[in-house]
N, C-alpha and C positions, 0 to 999 in steps of 0.2 A: 060375879064377882068370889060368894062366899068359891066354886063349883072350881074356879080355876087356882088358886091357895092349894085347894086339896088336889089337886090333880099336877103343881107343882111338888106338894111334900111326899104327893106317889112314888113323882120320876126322881123326886132326889132320896126317896125308897130306896128303889127300887136299884139307884144306879151305883149308893155307898155299897150295896147287897151284893153287884154280880158283875162290875166294876172288876176289884180283887181276881175275881172268876176268869174274867175273861184275861185276865193277861196274866195273870197263873198260865193258864194255857198255850199261854201266844209264847210267854218263853220259862221254862221253868226252873230256873237256875239262873238267875243274873247274875255276872262275876262279878263278886264283893258285895253281896247284898241280900240279907237276908228274907226273907218271907215275908216280917214278920212289918223291915222296913217297905216291901212292897208293897202293903195295906195299908200304910200307915197315908204314902205318897197318893193311892187312891183312894182310900178315904179325905186326902186335903184336898186333892183333886174338884171331886164332891163338892164338900163346902161349897168352896169357888163357884163353880157352875152354881148350885143352885142361890146363892148368896147375890149374883149379879141375874141370872133372872127375876131373884127379888126380886130387888132397888129395882127403881123407874125408871134412876135417870142409864142404867144397863140394861130392862131387860128382853130392848126390845135389836143390841145388840149383836156379832159376831164373833164372839173373842174368843183361840184357845185358847183352854188352862193344856199346860204340864207341868210334872211336880216329880221332880227326883230330892230327894234326901233334905225333906220341907222347903227347898224354893221351888220356887210358881214361875216359869217361864210365861204371859203371857202379851198375844198374839193374832193381830186378825189389823179393821181397821175401826178408829172412831169421828165422829159424825166433828165433835168440840177437846178443849183441853181442860172443862170440868164435864166429859165425859169421860175423859181418860181418869183428870184428877179421882172420879169417886168411882174407879173401879180401882184405881191401883190400892183405895184408905179400903174398902170396902175386901179386900184381900189381908192385906198388912194387919184386917182386927180378926182377919180363922188364926182360930189355934192349933197351930203346930209351922206355921208359918214363919223360917229363921229368915225367907230373903225372898223380892220380887223382882224378878228379873222384869223388864220395861221392852218389850219386841210394839208395841202396839206402834199405828203407824197417821197422822189426821189425816183422812181424806181433802185433797180439794174440793173449792170447790167452780 
């Protein structure tokens, strides 16, 4: 269990370091956005992904996370409304998140 936490922490750290660099290479000068804004959004996205992986209710879900100007857009599917509520609660609790757009879908059973 401790090994799993170390792996998650290492992945989150690597994503935090490299995500802004990757984004900057693919879109070096986004219109109307500073480099700092792009980095801030990348950091928020990484934090959201790490927290969703860490939480028991959401760790096995495939949720896509995109952030623009502090607004986090969640998409993908969940098995229950409890999982959806948990994901939304986690995201809203992350520093820097100004709003959450919920595009999660409940899977049909």
